[in-house]
DRENFIFI-655613 format. One line per field, with one value per residue (C-alpha): z, x, y; residue in three letters. Coordinates in Angstrom, 1 decimal, padded with zeros to 4 digits, m for minus. Layout:
N
z = c(Z/...)
x = c(X/...)
y = c(Y/...)
residuo = c(ALA/...)
// end
This chain:
177
z = c(m060.5/m058.1/m055.2/m052.1/m048.4/m045.9/m042.3/m039.8/m039.0/m037.1/m035.7/m036.0/m032.2/m032.4/m035.3/m033.5/m030.3/m032.2/m034.4/m031.2/m029.8/m033.0/m032.8/m029.2/m030.3/m033.1/m030.8/m028.4/m031.2/m032.9/m029.8/m030.7/m034.4/m037.4/m039.3/m042.9/m043.6/m047.1/m047.8/m050.4/m052.5/m052.7/m050.0/m047.2/m047.2/m044.4/m042.2/m042.9/m042.0/m038.8/m037.7/m038.5/m036.2/m033.3/m033.9/m031.8/m033.2/m036.3/m039.4/m043.1/m045.5/m049.1/m051.4/m053.8/m055.8/m056.6/m057.9/m057.9/m058.2/m061.2/m060.7/m059.2/m055.6/m055.8/m056.4/m060.0/m058.7/m061.0/m059.3/m061.1/m059.8/m060.9/m058.9/m057.3/m054.3/m054.6/m052.1/m051.5/m048.5/m048.3/m044.6/m043.4/m041.0/m043.2/m042.4/m045.3/m044.5/m046.0/m045.7/m046.0/m046.6/m048.1/m050.7/m049.8/m053.5/m053.5/m050.6/m051.7/m054.9/m053.1/m050.2/m052.3/m054.5/m051.5/m049.7/m052.8/m052.0/m048.7/m046.0/m042.4/m041.5/m043.3/m041.5/m042.5/m040.8/m041.9/m040.7/m041.7/m042.2/m043.8/m042.9/m044.5/m047.9/m047.8/m050.8/m050.0/m046.4/m045.4/m042.2/m040.6/m037.5/m036.8/m037.4/m036.6/m036.9/m038.2/m040.2/m041.8/m045.5/m046.4/m048.9/m046.8/m047.6/m045.8/m044.2/m047.6/m048.9/m051.9/m054.1/m057.6/m056.2/m054.0/m050.1/m049.3/m047.2/m044.8/m041.2/m040.3/m041.9/m043.3/m045.0/m048.5/m049.1/m052.8/m053.5/m056.4/m058.8)
x = c(m043.2/m046.1/m046.7/m046.5/m045.7/m044.5/m045.6/m043.8/m045.6/m042.8/m039.9/m036.2/m036.2/m039.3/m037.7/m034.4/m036.2/m038.4/m035.5/m033.5/m036.4/m036.6/m032.9/m033.3/m036.1/m034.0/m031.0/m033.2/m034.8/m031.5/m029.2/m026.3/m027.1/m026.2/m028.7/m028.8/m030.7/m032.1/m032.5/m035.2/m033.7/m034.0/m036.3/m035.2/m031.5/m031.7/m033.8/m031.5/m028.4/m029.9/m031.3/m028.0/m026.1/m028.4/m028.1/m025.4/m025.6/m023.4/m025.0/m024.6/m026.5/m027.5/m029.7/m032.6/m034.4/m038.1/m040.4/m044.1/m044.3/m044.1/m043.5/m047.0/m048.2/m050.0/m048.7/m049.0/m049.6/m046.8/m043.7/m040.4/m037.1/m034.5/m031.5/m031.2/m029.2/m025.4/m025.2/m027.0/m029.4/m029.6/m029.6/m029.5/m031.7/m033.1/m034.9/m036.4/m036.1/m038.9/m039.4/m043.2/m045.9/m049.2/m050.8/m048.5/m048.0/m044.3/m043.7/m046.3/m044.2/m040.8/m041.5/m042.2/m039.2/m036.9/m038.5/m037.6/m033.9/m034.2/m033.3/m033.3/m035.9/m037.5/m039.1/m040.2/m039.3/m040.9/m040.4/m043.9/m047.2/m050.4/m052.8/m055.9/m054.2/m053.6/m054.7/m052.6/m052.0/m048.3/m046.9/m044.8/m042.8/m041.2/m043.2/m042.0/m045.1/m048.7/m049.5/m052.6/m053.2/m051.2/m048.4/m045.2/m041.6/m038.3/m036.0/m035.6/m039.1/m039.3/m041.7/m040.4/m036.9/m036.9/m037.0/m035.3/m032.7/m035.2/m034.3/m038.0/m041.2/m043.3/m046.7/m046.6/m049.4/m049.9/m051.5/m053.9/m053.2)
y = c(m004.1/m004.8/m002.4/m004.5/m004.4/m007.0/m007.4/m009.6/m012.9/m014.7/m012.7/m013.6/m014.4/m016.6/m018.5/m019.0/m020.2/m022.7/m024.0/m024.7/m026.7/m028.7/m029.4/m030.7/m033.0/m034.4/m034.8/m036.8/m038.9/m039.8/m040.1/m042.4/m042.3/m040.3/m038.3/m037.2/m033.9/m033.5/m029.9/m029.1/m026.3/m023.4/m022.3/m024.7/m023.6/m021.0/m023.3/m026.3/m024.4/m023.0/m026.4/m028.2/m025.9/m027.0/m030.7/m032.4/m035.9/m036.5/m034.8/m035.0/m032.7/m033.4/m031.4/m032.1/m029.5/m030.1/m027.4/m027.0/m023.3/m021.0/m017.3/m016.7/m017.0/m020.4/m023.9/m025.2/m028.8/m030.1/m031.3/m031.6/m032.9/m030.4/m031.6/m035.1/m036.2/m036.6/m039.5/m042.8/m042.7/m046.5/m047.6/m044.0/m042.0/m039.3/m036.1/m034.2/m030.4/m028.4/m024.6/m024.8/m027.4/m026.2/m028.5/m031.4/m032.2/m031.8/m034.1/m036.6/m037.0/m036.9/m039.3/m042.5/m041.7/m041.5/m044.5/m046.6/m045.9/m047.9/m045.4/m046.8/m044.1/m041.2/m038.3/m034.8/m031.6/m028.3/m024.8/m023.8/m025.6/m024.4/m027.2/m025.5/m025.6/m029.4/m031.4/m034.5/m035.6/m035.7/m037.1/m034.4/m035.4/m032.0/m028.9/m025.4/m023.3/m023.7/m020.5/m019.1/m019.3/m016.2/m015.7/m015.6/m014.5/m014.4/m017.0/m018.7/m018.2/m016.0/m014.0/m014.3/m015.0/m011.9/m011.6/m015.0/m013.1/m011.5/m012.7/m013.2/m014.7/m012.0/m011.8/m010.3/m007.9/m007.1/m003.7/m003.5/m000.7)
residuo = c(UNK/UNK/UNK/UNK/UNK/UNK/UNK/UNK/UNK/UNK/UNK/UNK/UNK/UNK/UNK/UNK/UNK/UNK/UNK/UNK/UNK/UNK/UNK/UNK/UNK/UNK/UNK/UNK/UNK/UNK/UNK/UNK/UNK/UNK/UNK/UNK/UNK/UNK/UNK/UNK/UNK/UNK/UNK/UNK/UNK/UNK/UNK/UNK/UNK/UNK/UNK/UNK/UNK/UNK/UNK/UNK/UNK/UNK/UNK/UNK/UNK/UNK/UNK/UNK/UNK/UNK/UNK/UNK/UNK/UNK/UNK/UNK/UNK/UNK/UNK/UNK/UNK/UNK/UNK/UNK/UNK/UNK/UNK/UNK/UNK/UNK/UNK/UNK/UNK/UNK/UNK/UNK/UNK/UNK/UNK/UNK/UNK/UNK/UNK/UNK/UNK/UNK/UNK/UNK/UNK/UNK/UNK/UNK/UNK/UNK/UNK/UNK/UNK/UNK/UNK/UNK/UNK/UNK/UNK/UNK/UNK/UNK/UNK/UNK/UNK/UNK/UNK/UNK/UNK/UNK/UNK/UNK/UNK/UNK/UNK/UNK/UNK/UNK/UNK/UNK/UNK/UNK/UNK/UNK/UNK/UNK/UNK/UNK/UNK/UNK/UNK/UNK/UNK/UNK/UNK/UNK/UNK/UNK/UNK/UNK/UNK/UNK/UNK/UNK/UNK/UNK/UNK/UNK/UNK/UNK/UNK/UNK/UNK/UNK/UNK/UNK/UNK)
// end
């Protein structure tokens, strides 16, 4: 097991405040409409649940699982759909909920696939954005926080499936032996 430590980057209070602001923005943008949140598993589940609680317009939630990571700390660049949506999104106002965007490769593959299914609208909401890691430009309408190019865990984000349950966003510091 690696020796490592975790330092807080974004506190639980900061997360809660920003997610409430994103919810208000979505409520204003979709007033009088229904919205479908597509949670990208597994990392976005915490963010999706917290955001959904702050949205007052009618909401449905569906799940898709796409993977571009192995067990390491950098993106493999290969995107695989492991679980597809259960419901049709045709004619619906859809917001893809992402935990973190770095290279942009996952979304650049997912967006065209979902656009082919003829939603009324298709937007992206991310909790975290690492703009300096971008390889493919992605249009993000709702952005929680821009963060530096650090490996982060917590609030759904994991390191080898660990630390998803931390109530804050932390930077993982690996100690060299």
